[in-house]
C-alpha positions as CSV (number, residue, x, y, z in Angstrom):
1,M,5.5,-26.8,35.9
2,A,3.9,-30.0,34.4
3,D,6.0,-29.6,31.3
4,D,9.2,-29.3,33.4
5,R,8.3,-32.5,35.3
6,T,7.7,-34.3,32.0
7,N,10.9,-33.1,30.4
8,A,12.9,-34.1,33.5
9,A,11.3,-37.6,33.4
10,Q,12.2,-37.9,29.7
11,R,15.8,-36.9,30.4
12,A,16.0,-39.5,33.2
13,Y,14.5,-42.1,30.9
14,L,17.1,-41.3,28.2
15,K,19.9,-41.6,30.7
16,A,18.6,-45.0,31.8
17,L,18.5,-46.1,28.2
18,E,22.0,-45.0,27.5
19,R,23.3,-46.9,30.6
20,R,21.5,-50.0,29.6
21,Q,22.6,-49.7,26.0
22,S,26.2,-50.0,27.0
23,H,25.5,-53.6,28.1
24,F,24.6,-54.6,24.5
25,D,27.5,-53.1,22.5
26,L,28.8,-55.7,20.0
27,T,32.0,-53.9,19.1
28,D,34.3,-55.7,21.5
29,A,32.5,-59.1,21.7
30,P,35.2,-61.8,21.2
31,G,32.8,-64.5,20.0
32,T,33.8,-68.1,19.6
33,S,35.3,-70.2,16.8
34,T,34.1,-73.8,17.1
35,L,31.6,-74.6,14.4
36,A,30.6,-77.8,16.1
37,A,29.1,-75.7,19.0
38,W,27.2,-73.4,16.8
39,F,24.5,-75.6,15.3
40,L,22.2,-78.4,16.4
41,G,23.9,-80.7,13.8
42,P,22.6,-82.9,11.0
43,K,21.9,-85.7,13.4
44,A,20.9,-83.5,16.4
45,E,24.3,-84.1,17.9
46,N,23.8,-81.1,20.2
47,A,20.3,-81.9,21.3
48,D,21.2,-82.0,25.0
49,L,22.8,-78.6,24.7
50,L,19.7,-77.1,23.0
51,K,17.5,-78.7,25.7
52,E,19.6,-77.1,28.3
53,L,19.4,-73.7,26.7
54,V,15.7,-73.9,26.2
55,E,15.1,-75.2,29.8
56,H,17.3,-72.4,31.1
57,A,15.3,-69.7,29.2
58,V,12.0,-71.0,30.5
59,S,13.3,-71.3,34.1
60,E,14.7,-67.8,34.0
61,H,11.4,-66.4,32.6
62,A,9.4,-68.3,35.2
63,E,11.5,-67.0,38.0
64,D,11.0,-63.4,36.7
65,R,7.3,-63.9,36.8
66,Q,7.4,-65.3,40.3
67,K,9.7,-62.6,41.8
68,L,8.2,-59.6,40.2
69,Y,5.5,-58.0,42.4
70,P,5.8,-60.8,45.0
71,E,2.7,-59.5,46.9
72,D,0.4,-60.2,43.9
73,P,-1.7,-63.4,44.1
74,P,-1.5,-66.3,41.7
75,Y,-4.4,-67.4,39.6
76,V,-3.6,-71.0,38.8
77,T,-3.5,-72.8,42.2
78,E,-2.4,-76.3,43.0
79,D,-6.0,-77.2,43.8
80,M,-7.1,-76.0,40.4
81,K,-4.5,-78.2,38.7
82,L,-6.1,-81.2,40.4
83,T,-9.6,-80.6,39.0
84,D,-10.9,-82.9,36.2
85,G,-11.5,-79.9,33.9
86,Y,-7.9,-78.7,34.2
87,Q,-6.4,-82.1,33.7
88,Q,-8.6,-82.9,30.8
89,D,-7.7,-79.6,29.1
90,V,-4.0,-80.2,29.7
91,K,-4.3,-83.7,28.2
92,H,-6.0,-82.1,25.2
93,L,-3.3,-79.5,24.8
94,R,-0.6,-82.3,24.9
95,S,-2.6,-84.3,22.3
96,E,-2.9,-81.4,19.9
97,F,0.7,-80.5,20.4
98,D,1.7,-84.0,19.6
99,H,-0.5,-83.9,16.5
100,L,1.3,-80.7,15.4
101,L,4.7,-82.2,16.0
102,R,3.9,-85.3,14.0
103,H,2.8,-83.1,11.0
104,L,5.8,-80.8,11.3
105,R,7.9,-83.9,10.3
106,G,6.6,-83.1,6.8
107,S,8.7,-79.9,6.8
108,V,11.7,-79.5,4.6
109,P,14.8,-81.0,6.4
110,A,17.0,-77.9,5.7
111,W,19.7,-79.1,8.2
112,S,20.5,-82.2,6.1
113,Y,23.6,-82.7,3.9
114,R,21.0,-83.7,1.2
115,F,19.3,-80.3,1.3
116,Q,20.7,-78.2,-1.5
117,G,17.5,-76.3,-2.3
118,H,16.5,-72.8,-1.2
119,M,18.5,-70.2,0.7
120,N,17.9,-71.9,4.0
121,W,19.9,-74.2,6.3
122,D,20.2,-75.0,9.9
123,V,19.8,-72.1,12.3
124,T,22.4,-71.3,14.9
125,L,21.9,-72.5,18.5
126,P,22.4,-68.9,19.9
127,G,19.8,-67.7,17.3
128,I,17.3,-70.3,18.5
129,A,18.0,-69.7,22.2
130,G,17.9,-65.9,21.8
131,Y,14.7,-66.0,19.8
132,L,13.0,-68.2,22.3
133,A,14.1,-66.2,25.3
134,G,12.9,-63.0,23.7
135,M,9.6,-64.6,22.5
136,L,8.7,-65.5,26.1
137,Y,8.4,-61.8,26.9
138,N,6.7,-61.1,23.6
139,P,8.2,-57.6,23.2
140,N,7.0,-55.4,20.3
141,N,9.8,-53.4,18.7
142,V,7.5,-50.8,17.3
143,A,8.3,-48.6,20.3
144,V,10.9,-48.6,23.1
145,E,8.1,-48.4,25.7
146,A,6.9,-51.8,24.5
147,S,10.4,-53.2,24.2
148,P,12.9,-51.5,26.4
149,V,15.4,-54.3,26.1
150,T,14.9,-55.8,22.6
151,T,14.8,-52.4,21.0
152,L,18.3,-51.7,22.3
153,L,19.3,-55.2,21.0
154,E,18.0,-54.2,17.6
155,K,20.0,-51.0,17.7
156,A,23.1,-52.9,18.6
157,V,22.5,-55.4,15.8
158,G,21.9,-52.5,13.3
159,E,25.2,-50.9,14.3
160,D,27.0,-54.3,14.0
161,L,25.5,-54.8,10.5
162,C,26.7,-51.4,9.5
163,R,30.2,-52.2,10.6
164,L,30.1,-55.5,8.8
165,L,29.2,-53.7,5.5
166,G,31.9,-51.1,5.9
167,Y,29.8,-48.2,7.0
168,D,31.0,-45.6,9.6
169,D,29.1,-46.6,12.7
170,Q,29.0,-43.0,13.8
171,T,27.1,-41.7,10.8
172,S,25.2,-44.8,9.5
173,W,22.1,-46.5,10.9
174,G,20.6,-50.0,10.5
175,H,17.6,-51.9,11.8
176,I,15.9,-55.2,11.5
177,T,12.9,-55.7,9.2
178,C,10.8,-58.8,8.8
179,D,12.6,-59.7,5.5
180,G,14.5,-58.4,2.5
181,T,11.3,-57.5,0.7
182,V,10.4,-54.9,3.3
183,A,14.0,-53.8,3.5
184,N,14.1,-53.1,-0.3
185,L,10.7,-51.4,-0.1
186,E,12.0,-49.1,2.6
187,A,15.1,-48.4,0.5
188,A,13.0,-47.5,-2.5
189,W,10.6,-45.4,-0.4
190,S,13.4,-43.3,1.1
191,A,15.2,-43.0,-2.2
192,R,12.0,-41.7,-3.9
193,N,11.5,-39.1,-1.1
194,L,15.2,-38.2,-1.3
195,T,15.0,-37.4,-5.0
196,Y,12.0,-35.1,-4.7
197,H,12.9,-33.5,-1.4
198,P,14.8,-30.5,-2.8
199,V,11.7,-29.6,-4.9
200,A,9.6,-29.6,-1.7
201,V,12.2,-27.5,0.2
202,A,12.3,-24.9,-2.6
203,E,8.5,-24.7,-2.8
204,A,8.2,-24.4,1.0
205,I,10.6,-21.5,1.0
206,R,8.6,-19.8,-1.7
207,R,5.3,-20.4,-0.1
208,E,5.9,-20.2,3.7
209,P,6.7,-16.7,5.1
210,A,8.4,-18.2,8.1
211,L,11.0,-19.7,5.8
212,A,11.8,-16.5,3.9
213,A,15.2,-16.2,5.5
214,A,16.3,-19.3,3.6
215,G,15.6,-17.7,0.3
216,D,19.2,-17.0,-0.5
217,L,20.3,-20.6,0.3
218,V,23.1,-21.8,-2.1
219,V,23.6,-25.5,-2.9
220,P,26.4,-27.4,-4.6
221,L,25.9,-29.1,-8.0
222,A,27.8,-32.3,-9.0
223,D,29.9,-30.3,-11.5
224,G,31.5,-28.4,-8.6
225,T,29.6,-25.1,-9.0
226,E,27.2,-23.6,-6.5
227,H,23.8,-22.0,-7.3
228,P,21.0,-20.4,-5.3
229,L,18.4,-23.1,-4.6
230,L,15.5,-21.1,-5.8
231,E,17.1,-20.4,-9.2
232,L,17.4,-24.1,-10.0
233,T,15.0,-25.8,-12.4
234,P,12.9,-28.7,-11.2
235,W,15.2,-31.0,-13.2
236,Q,18.2,-29.7,-11.5
237,L,16.5,-30.0,-8.1
238,V,15.8,-33.7,-8.5
239,N,19.4,-34.2,-9.5
240,L,21.2,-32.9,-6.4
241,Q,23.6,-35.3,-4.9
242,P,22.3,-37.3,-1.9
243,H,24.6,-35.6,0.7
244,A,23.5,-32.2,-0.5
245,V,19.8,-33.2,-0.2
246,L,20.3,-34.5,3.3
247,D,21.9,-31.3,4.4
248,L,19.0,-29.1,3.2
249,S,16.5,-29.4,6.1
250,A,19.1,-28.7,8.7
251,R,20.4,-25.7,6.7
252,V,16.8,-24.3,6.4
253,R,16.2,-24.8,10.1
254,A,19.4,-23.0,11.0
255,A,18.8,-20.1,8.6
256,C,15.3,-19.5,9.9
257,D,15.9,-20.5,13.5
258,L,13.0,-23.0,13.4
259,T,11.8,-25.1,16.2
260,P,11.4,-28.9,15.5
261,E,7.7,-28.4,15.3
262,Q,8.1,-25.7,12.6
263,M,9.9,-28.2,10.3
264,G,6.4,-29.3,9.4
265,L,6.3,-26.3,7.1
266,I,8.6,-28.2,4.8
267,D,6.9,-31.6,5.4
268,K,3.6,-30.3,4.2
269,H,5.1,-29.8,0.7
270,T,6.8,-33.2,0.4
271,I,5.7,-36.0,-1.9
272,Q,5.2,-38.1,1.2
273,N,2.5,-35.6,2.3
274,L,1.0,-34.6,-1.0
275,G,1.2,-37.8,-3.1
276,Y,2.5,-37.7,-6.6
277,D,-0.6,-36.4,-8.3
278,H,-0.6,-33.2,-6.3
279,F,3.2,-32.9,-6.0
280,R,3.8,-33.0,-9.7
281,R,2.5,-29.5,-10.2
282,Y,5.8,-28.4,-8.6
283,L,7.7,-30.3,-11.3
284,K,5.9,-28.4,-14.1
285,D,6.7,-29.9,-17.5
286,D,10.4,-30.2,-16.7
287,V,10.5,-33.7,-15.1
288,E,9.0,-37.0,-16.3
289,P,8.0,-39.7,-13.9
290,G,11.0,-41.3,-12.1
291,V,12.2,-44.9,-12.6
292,I,14.2,-47.5,-10.7
293,L,17.0,-49.4,-12.4
294,A,17.8,-53.0,-11.4
295,S,19.3,-56.1,-12.9
296,A,17.0,-58.3,-15.0
297,T,17.7,-61.0,-12.3
298,M,16.3,-58.7,-9.6
299,H,14.3,-60.2,-6.7
300,Y,10.5,-60.0,-7.1
301,S,10.5,-57.5,-4.2
302,W,11.5,-54.7,-6.6
303,P,8.4,-54.8,-8.8
304,K,6.4,-55.0,-5.5
305,A,8.1,-51.9,-4.1
306,A,7.4,-50.0,-7.4
307,A,3.8,-51.0,-7.4
308,L,3.3,-50.0,-3.7
309,L,5.0,-46.7,-4.1
310,G,2.9,-45.8,-7.1
311,I,5.8,-45.9,-9.5
312,G,4.2,-48.8,-11.2
313,R,5.8,-52.0,-12.3
314,D,6.6,-50.3,-15.6
315,G,8.7,-47.9,-13.6
316,I,11.2,-50.6,-13.0
317,R,13.7,-50.6,-15.8
318,P,15.5,-54.0,-16.1
319,V,19.2,-53.9,-16.8
320,G,20.2,-56.7,-19.2
321,V,22.7,-59.3,-18.0
322,D,26.0,-60.6,-19.4
323,L,26.9,-64.3,-19.8
324,D,27.6,-64.6,-16.0
325,A,24.1,-63.3,-15.2
326,R,25.6,-60.0,-13.9
327,A,24.1,-56.7,-14.9
328,A,25.8,-55.5,-18.1
329,T,27.4,-52.1,-17.9
330,Q,26.5,-51.1,-21.4
331,A,22.9,-52.0,-20.9
332,R,22.8,-49.8,-17.8
333,R,24.5,-47.0,-19.7
334,A,21.8,-47.1,-22.4
335,L,19.1,-46.7,-19.8
336,L,20.9,-43.8,-18.1
337,D,21.3,-42.1,-21.5
338,E,17.6,-42.5,-22.1
339,C,16.8,-41.0,-18.6
340,L,19.1,-38.1,-19.2
341,L,17.6,-37.4,-22.7
342,H,14.0,-37.5,-21.5
343,H,14.5,-35.8,-18.1
344,R,13.4,-38.9,-16.3
345,P,14.9,-39.0,-12.8
346,V,16.5,-42.2,-11.6
347,L,15.0,-42.6,-8.2
348,L,17.3,-45.5,-7.3
349,D,19.9,-47.6,-9.1
350,V,20.0,-51.1,-7.6
351,A,23.1,-53.3,-7.6
352,I,22.4,-56.9,-6.9
353,V,25.1,-58.3,-4.6
354,G,24.2,-61.9,-4.7
355,S,21.1,-62.7,-6.8
356,T,18.7,-65.2,-5.3
357,E,18.8,-67.7,-8.1
358,L,22.4,-67.8,-9.3
359,S,24.4,-65.8,-6.6
360,A,25.5,-63.4,-9.2
361,V,27.2,-60.2,-8.0
362,D,26.7,-57.1,-10.2
363,P,29.8,-55.0,-11.0
364,L,29.3,-52.5,-8.2
365,T,32.6,-50.8,-9.0
366,E,31.4,-50.0,-12.5
367,I,28.0,-49.0,-11.3
368,L,29.6,-46.5,-8.9
369,D,31.9,-45.1,-11.6
370,L,28.9,-44.6,-13.9
371,R,27.1,-42.7,-11.1
372,D,30.0,-40.3,-10.9
373,E,30.2,-39.9,-14.6
374,Y,26.5,-39.2,-15.1
375,A,26.5,-36.9,-12.1
376,R,28.9,-34.6,-14.0
377,R,26.4,-34.7,-16.8
378,G,23.6,-33.6,-14.5
379,L,22.0,-36.9,-13.6
380,C,22.4,-37.8,-9.9
381,Y,20.8,-40.6,-8.0
382,P,21.3,-42.9,-5.0
383,I,22.6,-46.4,-5.2
384,H,21.2,-49.3,-3.3
385,A,23.1,-52.6,-2.9
386,D,20.6,-55.5,-2.6
387,S,22.7,-57.7,-0.4
388,A,19.8,-59.4,1.3
389,W,21.5,-62.7,0.3
390,G,25.1,-61.6,-0.1
391,G,25.6,-59.2,2.8
392,Y,27.0,-61.6,5.4
393,F,29.7,-62.7,2.9
394,A,31.4,-59.4,3.8
395,A,32.5,-61.2,7.0
396,I,34.9,-63.3,5.0
397,K,36.9,-60.1,4.3
398,R,36.6,-58.6,7.8
399,P,39.6,-59.5,10.0
400,H,39.0,-60.4,13.6
401,R,40.1,-57.9,16.3
402,H,40.0,-60.2,19.3
403,A,41.0,-63.9,19.6
404,P,37.8,-65.8,20.1
405,H,37.1,-68.4,22.8
406,G,38.1,-71.9,21.6
407,N,39.6,-72.9,18.3
408,E,38.9,-76.6,17.8
409,R,39.2,-77.8,14.3
410,P,39.4,-81.7,14.3
411,R,38.8,-82.0,10.5
412,I,39.6,-79.8,7.5
413,T,37.3,-77.7,5.4
414,P,39.2,-74.7,4.1
415,D,37.8,-71.2,4.4
416,L,37.8,-70.2,0.8
417,A,38.1,-66.5,-0.1
418,M,35.8,-65.1,-2.7
419,S,37.0,-64.7,-6.3
420,A,39.1,-61.7,-7.3
421,Y,36.1,-60.2,-9.2
422,V,33.8,-60.6,-6.2
423,N,36.4,-59.2,-3.7
424,K,36.6,-56.1,-5.9
425,Q,32.9,-55.5,-5.5
426,Y,32.9,-56.0,-1.8
427,D,35.7,-53.5,-1.4
428,V,33.4,-50.7,-2.5
429,L,30.2,-51.9,-0.8
430,H,30.4,-49.1,1.7
431,R,30.0,-46.5,-1.0
432,A,26.4,-47.6,-1.7
433,D,23.8,-45.2,-0.1
434,S,21.8,-48.1,1.4
435,I,22.2,-51.8,1.7
436,S,19.7,-54.6,2.5
437,I,21.0,-57.6,4.4
438,D,19.0,-60.6,5.8
439,P,20.2,-62.3,9.0
440,H,17.7,-65.0,8.3
441,K,19.5,-65.9,5.1
442,A,23.3,-66.1,5.3
443,G,23.1,-65.1,9.0
444,Y,21.6,-68.5,9.8
445,V,19.0,-67.2,12.3
446,P,15.3,-67.9,12.6
447,Y,12.7,-66.0,10.5
448,P,11.7,-63.2,10.5
449,A,14.9,-61.2,10.4
450,G,15.7,-59.0,7.4
451,G,17.7,-55.8,7.6
452,L,18.3,-52.4,6.1
453,C,21.3,-50.1,6.6
454,Y,21.8,-46.5,5.5
455,R,25.2,-45.0,4.9
456,D,23.9,-41.6,6.2
457,K,21.5,-42.1,9.0
458,R,19.6,-38.9,8.0
459,Q,18.1,-40.7,5.1
460,R,15.8,-42.6,7.4
461,N,14.2,-39.3,8.4
462,L,12.7,-39.0,4.9
463,I,10.3,-41.8,5.6
464,A,9.7,-41.1,9.3
465,M,6.2,-41.5,10.5
466,G,5.4,-41.1,14.1
467,A,2.4,-41.5,16.4
468,A,2.0,-39.9,19.8
469,Y,2.1,-43.3,21.6
470,I,5.2,-44.3,19.7
471,D,7.4,-41.2,20.2
472,Q,7.2,-40.2,23.8
473,G,10.4,-38.4,24.1
474,S,12.6,-41.5,24.1
475,D,15.9,-41.8,22.3
476,I,14.9,-41.3,18.6
477,D,17.8,-43.5,17.5
478,A,16.2,-46.3,19.5
479,N,12.6,-45.8,18.3
480,M,12.7,-48.2,15.4
481,G,9.0,-47.9,14.7
482,L,9.4,-44.3,13.3
483,F,11.5,-45.3,10.4
484,G,10.0,-48.2,8.6
485,V,7.1,-49.9,6.9
486,E,6.3,-52.3,9.8
487,G,4.3,-51.4,12.8
488,S,4.3,-54.2,15.4
489,K,7.3,-56.6,15.0
490,P,8.8,-59.3,17.2
491,G,11.6,-58.2,19.5
492,A,12.4,-61.9,19.7
493,A,14.0,-61.5,16.2
494,A,16.4,-58.9,17.5
495,A,17.2,-61.1,20.5
496,G,18.0,-64.0,18.2
497,V,20.2,-62.0,15.9
498,Y,22.0,-60.3,18.8
499,L,22.9,-63.5,20.6
500,S,24.0,-65.1,17.4
501,H,26.3,-62.1,16.7
502,R,27.6,-62.3,20.3
503,V,28.7,-65.9,19.9
504,I,29.5,-66.0,16.2
505,R,31.1,-62.7,15.3
506,T,30.7,-60.9,12.0
507,N,34.3,-61.4,11.0
508,D,36.6,-64.0,9.3
509,L,36.6,-66.3,12.3
510,G,32.8,-66.2,12.8
511,Y,30.3,-65.9,10.0
512,G,33.3,-65.5,7.6
513,R,34.4,-69.0,8.5
514,I,30.9,-70.5,8.1
515,L,30.4,-68.9,4.7
516,G,34.0,-69.5,3.6
517,Q,33.6,-73.2,4.2
518,A,30.2,-73.2,2.5
519,L,31.9,-71.4,-0.4
520,F,34.5,-74.1,-0.6
521,N,31.9,-76.8,-0.5
522,S,29.7,-75.1,-3.2
523,K,32.6,-75.0,-5.6
524,R,33.4,-78.6,-4.9
525,L,29.8,-79.5,-5.7
526,Y,30.0,-77.4,-8.8
527,A,33.1,-79.2,-9.9
528,A,31.4,-82.6,-9.4
529,V,28.2,-81.6,-11.2
530,R,30.1,-80.0,-14.1
531,T,32.1,-83.2,-14.7
532,M,29.6,-85.9,-13.8
533,A,28.6,-86.8,-17.3
534,G,31.2,-89.3,-18.7
535,P,31.5,-90.3,-22.4
536,D,29.4,-93.4,-21.8
537,D,26.6,-91.6,-19.9
538,P,23.2,-91.1,-21.8
539,F,23.1,-87.5,-20.8
540,T,25.2,-84.3,-20.8
541,V,25.2,-81.5,-18.3
542,A,25.7,-77.7,-18.7
543,T,26.2,-75.3,-15.8
544,C,24.9,-71.8,-15.8
545,Q,28.2,-70.5,-14.5
546,R,31.1,-71.0,-16.9
547,I,34.5,-72.4,-16.1
548,P,37.4,-69.9,-16.6
549,A,38.4,-71.5,-19.9
550,E,34.9,-70.6,-21.3
551,H,35.2,-66.9,-20.4
552,D,37.0,-66.1,-23.7
553,P,34.6,-64.6,-26.3
554,H,35.5,-67.5,-28.5
555,P,36.6,-70.4,-26.2
556,D,39.1,-72.9,-27.5
557,P,37.5,-76.4,-27.2
558,E,40.8,-78.0,-26.4
559,A,41.5,-75.5,-23.6
560,V,38.0,-76.2,-22.2
561,A,38.5,-79.9,-22.4
562,E,41.9,-79.7,-20.7
563,Q,40.5,-77.6,-17.8
564,L,37.6,-80.0,-17.3
565,A,40.0,-82.9,-17.2
566,F,42.1,-81.1,-14.6
567,I,38.9,-80.5,-12.5
568,K,37.9,-84.1,-12.8
569,E,41.4,-85.4,-11.8
570,R,42.8,-82.9,-9.4
571,I,39.6,-81.6,-7.6
572,V,36.6,-83.9,-7.8
573,P,38.1,-87.1,-6.3
574,K,40.6,-85.4,-3.9
575,S,40.3,-84.9,-0.2
576,N,40.0,-81.4,1.2
577,E,43.5,-81.7,2.6
578,A,44.9,-82.7,-0.8
579,I,43.2,-79.7,-2.5
580,L,44.6,-77.4,0.2
581,E,48.1,-78.6,-0.6
582,D,47.7,-78.4,-4.4
583,R,48.2,-74.7,-5.2
584,K,47.1,-74.9,-8.8
585,A,43.9,-76.8,-7.8
586,R,43.1,-74.4,-5.0
587,R,43.6,-71.4,-7.3
588,L,41.3,-72.8,-9.9
589,L,38.7,-73.9,-7.4
590,K,38.4,-70.3,-6.2
591,E,37.3,-69.2,-9.7
592,L,34.8,-72.0,-10.2
593,G,31.1,-71.9,-9.6
594,S,29.0,-68.9,-8.8
595,D,30.0,-65.6,-7.2
596,Q,28.7,-67.0,-3.9
597,I,27.1,-70.4,-3.1
598,I,24.2,-71.0,-5.5
599,I,24.9,-73.0,-8.7
600,G,22.6,-73.6,-11.7
601,Y,22.7,-76.4,-14.2
602,A,20.6,-78.5,-16.6
603,F,20.7,-81.9,-18.1
604,N,20.2,-83.0,-21.7
605,P,19.5,-86.5,-22.8
606,V,21.7,-88.4,-25.3
607,V,19.7,-90.6,-27.5
608,D,21.2,-93.2,-29.9
609,G,24.6,-91.7,-29.2
610,R,23.6,-88.1,-30.1
611,P,22.7,-85.3,-27.7
612,N,19.2,-84.1,-28.0
613,T,18.8,-80.7,-29.8
614,S,15.2,-79.9,-28.7
615,L,14.8,-77.4,-25.9
616,A,11.3,-78.7,-25.2
617,V,12.8,-82.2,-24.5
618,A,15.5,-80.9,-22.3
619,N,13.0,-78.8,-20.4
620,D,10.8,-81.8,-19.9
621,L,13.7,-83.8,-18.4
622,N,14.8,-81.0,-16.0
623,E,11.2,-80.4,-14.9
624,R,10.8,-84.1,-14.1
625,I,14.1,-84.1,-12.1
626,A,12.9,-81.0,-10.2
627,Q,9.6,-82.7,-9.4
628,R,11.4,-85.8,-8.1
629,L,13.9,-83.9,-6.0
630,K,11.5,-81.8,-3.9
631,V,9.6,-82.4,-0.7
632,D,6.0,-83.2,-1.8
633,P,3.6,-82.8,1.2
634,E,1.2,-85.1,-0.5
635,T,3.5,-88.0,0.0
636,I,4.5,-87.3,3.6
637,E,2.5,-89.5,6.0
638,P,3.2,-88.6,9.7
639,R,2.6,-92.2,10.8
640,I,5.3,-93.6,8.5
641,P,9.0,-93.0,8.8
642,R,9.9,-90.1,6.6
643,H,12.9,-91.7,5.0
644,K,10.5,-93.7,2.8
645,D,8.9,-90.6,1.4
646,M,11.8,-88.1,1.2
647,P,13.8,-87.7,-2.0
648,P,17.5,-88.7,-1.8
649,L,18.5,-85.1,-2.6
650,I,16.6,-81.9,-2.3
651,I,17.1,-79.1,-4.9
652,T,15.0,-76.5,-6.6
653,A,14.4,-75.2,-10.1
654,S,13.6,-72.0,-12.0
655,Q,13.4,-70.8,-15.6
656,F,15.4,-68.3,-17.6
657,D,13.0,-65.9,-19.3
658,P,14.4,-64.6,-22.7
659,A,12.5,-61.4,-22.1
660,L,14.5,-60.7,-18.9
661,H,17.8,-62.5,-19.3
662,G,18.2,-61.5,-23.0
663,E,19.0,-63.5,-26.1
664,Q,22.8,-63.4,-25.6
665,F,22.6,-65.1,-22.2
666,I,19.9,-67.7,-23.3
667,D,21.7,-68.5,-26.5
668,A,25.0,-69.1,-24.8
669,F,23.5,-71.3,-22.1
670,C,21.5,-73.3,-24.7
671,G,24.6,-73.6,-26.8
672,R,26.5,-75.2,-23.9
673,L,23.6,-77.5,-23.3
674,G,23.4,-78.4,-27.0
675,V,19.8,-77.4,-27.6
676,A,17.8,-74.8,-29.5
677,A,14.3,-73.5,-28.9
678,E,11.6,-74.5,-31.3
679,D,9.7,-71.3,-30.6
680,P,11.3,-67.9,-29.9
681,G,10.8,-66.7,-26.3
682,T,10.6,-70.2,-24.8
683,P,11.8,-70.2,-21.2
684,V,14.7,-72.5,-20.3
685,T,14.2,-74.7,-17.2
686,Y,17.3,-75.2,-15.0
687,L,18.1,-76.7,-11.6
688,I,19.5,-74.9,-8.6
689,S,21.6,-76.1,-5.7
690,T,22.4,-73.9,-2.7
691,T,25.1,-75.1,-0.5
692,M,24.9,-73.3,2.9
693,D,26.3,-76.4,4.7
694,P,29.9,-75.8,5.9
695,W,30.4,-79.5,6.7
696,V,29.3,-81.5,3.7
697,T,32.8,-82.3,2.3
698,D,34.2,-83.2,5.7
699,T,31.7,-85.4,7.6
700,E,32.7,-88.1,10.1
701,T,33.0,-90.5,7.1
702,G,34.5,-88.0,4.7
703,D,33.2,-86.2,1.6
704,F,29.4,-86.5,1.2
705,I,29.3,-85.0,-2.3
706,P,29.8,-88.3,-4.1
707,T,26.6,-89.5,-2.4
708,L,24.7,-86.4,-3.7
709,I,26.1,-86.8,-7.2
710,E,25.0,-90.5,-7.2
711,A,21.5,-89.5,-6.1
712,L,21.4,-86.9,-8.9
713,R,22.6,-89.4,-11.5
714,T,20.1,-92.0,-10.5
715,T,17.3,-89.4,-10.7
716,V,18.3,-88.3,-14.1
717,L,18.4,-91.9,-15.4
718,D,15.0,-92.7,-13.8
719,C,13.4,-89.6,-15.4
720,M,14.8,-90.6,-18.8
721,K,13.3,-94.0,-18.4
722,D,9.9,-92.3,-17.6
723,M,10.3,-90.4,-20.8
724,K,11.0,-93.7,-22.7
725,L,14.5,-92.4,-23.6
726,L,16.1,-95.4,-22.0
727,G,15.3,-99.1,-22.1
């Protein structure tokens, strides 16, 4: 009788969740289209609007506290507020808060036109307001019981991200993580478990009498043939295609008429339960330890994930890059051949869709074709698209379904489409088995808000870990805490992303417009940097990304010079409107710069009329520039106006490591810079500008890029004076 009452209560709870969930569906949200209303603005132009939103959130929250359980007594009385102790403590609170606010002025001004540094910019007003409103309730999205509203917001956001990336929202699943590192870790974790799951199922059938009825189970191989599961070798088992693996548990359950509880008979044999040391006895001597393939330009989260999963950092096999810092197909093929030869399973093949240093997009189309080719040869593996940075750029390609509210556009910054090559990769993004995407990067919402999406929602079950107080019969789709690394996590993040997506849709008129304008601005900045060194300047500049005339294996110097002259005359000094009307300039601009909105470049001094040839000297110059153009907390004094301490332009820097990027890439870049390394293996220092600002070429007073270039030029000359290279 008690069980019946419990089940009835659970069913009622599920029904209530379903009814509430319908309020948060993002599918038909019209959104808005006025960029001026989406951000606080570089000069806090929307400060009154933000104050109104914040005050409204606090007022609504206060009213909720006052009206809930009206018969309950207060604690803080008006008489208490009049006491000396209370007033003294409030005074102290205000003083400490003021102290904190003063020191926060030392933070990086990411909202400024002059901030061209890391992957960070202003955050959206709905993102701020939604985060604050959710934070006041402090919901914990580990379990729906602790977050009955924000868990449903996270579910709605996960579905919206899946749609953005091209997944079928009926069969896919996504959720919010604290960041892209955790999203990538979860992807690697689930992929490892996916690879070894058929081995666990086969062993469970052999060892568990209750599973004997599944002994004649037949599974498809990638070559189109079908074979009994128990007759496959361990090497064949770890190379079943992902969809066949994800079918296995349900097929065993149906064949043996198992209850959900009896599925633990399989779980006890998984690598998740046993650990690799005990699990490898099932592999016999037929399977070597598995590896993960990823571009040499991979984010540092991948070695972290490998270390945490026990694969080891050596279990990450870097794929060499081409001259555009994209993973080279031939280098990937060589690694796959090695894995096939030595029976080394590929646990995951990672395609970088927007590297975090140069915005390079790997050739996903070729990576998917290679997967199909090697599957026919007996090597199967899942593919993950690391789009933590690049995922939201898919909005540029996603047409709007509903006309948004408002459409004011007083000035012109064109929404630039991605290049033909990049478009081709985004066209197949939906074929990846999993995708990481960070709302707190190109989604312009407050930290922490990463994200992970699976093409097949069943893949999340391979890493499911529950606790009695987490899973209390609620909708398993909504219980986010079962399927990830994190335990407690802020529901406020889900609220911030949700409201931002409601107001700024994930289509061409919403995020696509923001990023399309940022893309246009980044390419204009690239054009200006690439041509900023004139014949009389005491320095040269080389960009990491080549102009189209340099893509030929043996570029014609005259063709390169002619294209640079065109860029300098028909793009750099022109207004946005003029470029928009110049078909040839617009077509070339689309192919300039990076695959997205991060450009890399380096300066080289010219001494006595001759370019320097020493890499050490060039590195010294670029390191000095980077030091001058960063926010130094040691120089920020809260009592002094910050403009006296802040650099005139904020960028960042990194180094090309020959061991990772390869000699071909390093030699080509050094050749364009005009230098050579004194010692083999010397890293190459370069500067990075990230342009997330959709407004910088179209401010109230016009294009701001010339101001940025002048600040960069002045800094280069000052650093050369410090090096005694100029009088």
